[in-house]
Every structure is written in C-alpha cells, then in structure tokens.
C-alpha angles and dihedrals in degrees: 000000000000103000126190114211122197117199094024093155094058131091095264098029094053091053090050090048092053093046092049093049092046089055091055100252124147107243131201110194115205106204135163093213112032090187090071092062108084096175116112118189136151090235095050125094119183120209121187104230137164098214094199085072108075092198091058090048091050093050093047093054096064109136097008125128101203142004129224112193119200090165116162124172091210130278091236093049109115088209094047096131098054094038093050093050093045093047094046092050091049091051091049091049093046091051091051093049091048092059093239109138104192120078127167115190123198105214135164138291095227094090094055112114114238088186132359110300095000119102122199093244090060096055119106095244097053106120113254091216091064098044099092093053093040091049090052092051091048093049092047090053088059090049096051091046085071091056111110103166101060127065091232133174125190116207122200114198122229108276093242097050110113146144088260091057107034094157124188137281116271100156089227131107143137125232139218134171115227101353128067121258107241129196126218090279092054093253127135107208136157132163118241089241092055089047085059090049091053092048095048090046088054091049094050096041108023114213102153108050109170090358139104119236139173136199139205140148 
C-alpha cells in the first residue's frame, strides 16, 4: 500500500514509519519540518505539510491508499487542547476531501474504561499534567465516532506505554475495544514498536472499522 503517515517524526509516528517501511509499504510522510525526519529510504517520500490546514492535507494525500495519523500538538504546548482538536478535525476533513477512505487515528489511553462508566482520565491518580491532552483525545474520539463517510479506526495505546518505557518489538499483543488489556499483574503495557505492529496489522487486515481498539501484552 501507499500509506500516508502524519506525525512521523514523533515517538509513536516514527515507530509506525519504521514498521511500515520494513513491511515494504510505500510511505508518504506529512511533516511540518522535513529536517526533523532523519530516515532515508527508497520507499519514503517526504511532503512538507501543515496539517492544521485541511487543503494542504488533501493535496499531500494524492495517490495514497490510507492515512495513519499520529498527530500530537505537543505535550508542553499550553494550548494543547484547542490545537489538538483543531488539528485532528483538519486532518479528518483533508482526508475526506482527498477521497481516501481509510484513516487510522492514534489517540490517547485516558478514555479507556477501567470499569463500567469510569474512564482512566477520571480516576484520582491520573496525572494533572496530562489531562488537557488526554481530554482533547477523548473529545476527539467522540467527534470521530460521528464520522460516517470514512472507514476510520481509533487506536488507544496501552496506559503504561511511554517514552520512558519504549520496550522492544515482540510482534505479539492482545486487543480489546474500550477497556484496557491487563496482564496477570494487572498491568497494561506495550512497547511502542508493538504498538506499530498492532496498527499496521489493523491496516493490512481491518478488524475495527469505525471502532476504537487498544492493545497490550
């Protein structure tokens, strides 16, 4: 496939980029600053794109079969909530206008339900510093759930996946829809490389069209 990846210079996006290239896909990376992308590959095309502009997104998607968005407006951004919502909406609109039907969005874990009616973000121990970004990801999930034209999938990472614990690639994982996948110790962990495996598996063999899913060991 010819896959467009948004956010390819980030922690999650770069892992998805590497997994896609290793599987032999053609990849178009939509990046605001091409200089930040150090990957060079014969199957990689880099297109300078400001993804908050839906017209630029539409134009950059010419010839692609699917889009994976790992867009993040920046955890240190004081306007992270508004920027994330605006950027995510622009990407969604640009994809629709381009005629591409398949969109996979990497969202947040905060909206996963740890028990019926209780989302992780609403628990007492959820870090305050992450709430604006997690709230934006949760609210965007509700927005994209109203999308009926695109074949979208929303992926929520395992709650314990982080830059501090990148892990290694095993190629193994278990999935769930709206609740975290826990191991025997009650942990929900997944390496960023196995996140990429789960996302590319979903792209190649769709199992969650117009659904959210998550994965962990």
